[in-house]
N, C-alpha and C positions, 0 to 999 in steps of 0.2 A: 723300934720306930725311929729312934734318933739316927741310926745308921742308914736307914732307908731314906730319911729326909735329907741328910747331908751328903752321904756318899753317892746316892743316886740322883741328886739334884732336884729333889721334890720341894725344896724350900721356895724356889721361884720357877714357875712353869711358863713356857712361852706360848701356851695355848689358852683359848677361852672357850667356855661352854662346858657343861657337866659331862656330856658324852665324850668329848675330846680329853678332858682331864681324867676321866675314868679309864679310857683307853691307854693313855700315857702311864698312869699309875700301875695298871696291870702289866704292861710291858716291862716297866722298870722293876717291879716286884719279881717278875720272872727272871730278869737279868741278875738280880741280886741272889736269887735262889740258885741259879746256874753257877755263879761265882762261889757260893758257899759249898756246893757239891764238888766243884773242881778243887777247892782248897782242901776239903775233907779227903778226897781221893788221893791227892798229892801227899797228904800227911800220913795216910795209912800205907802208902806204897803201892 
């Protein structure tokens, strides 16, 4: 969660409202997972 909060910028959001915050959180979580998969694939060759 710390990595999600700081690396993906979840500490301060520029949106207001629960629906918008949820949408941004889902997109950023997806982005973090894509980064993790890319790093894993690069590590295993």
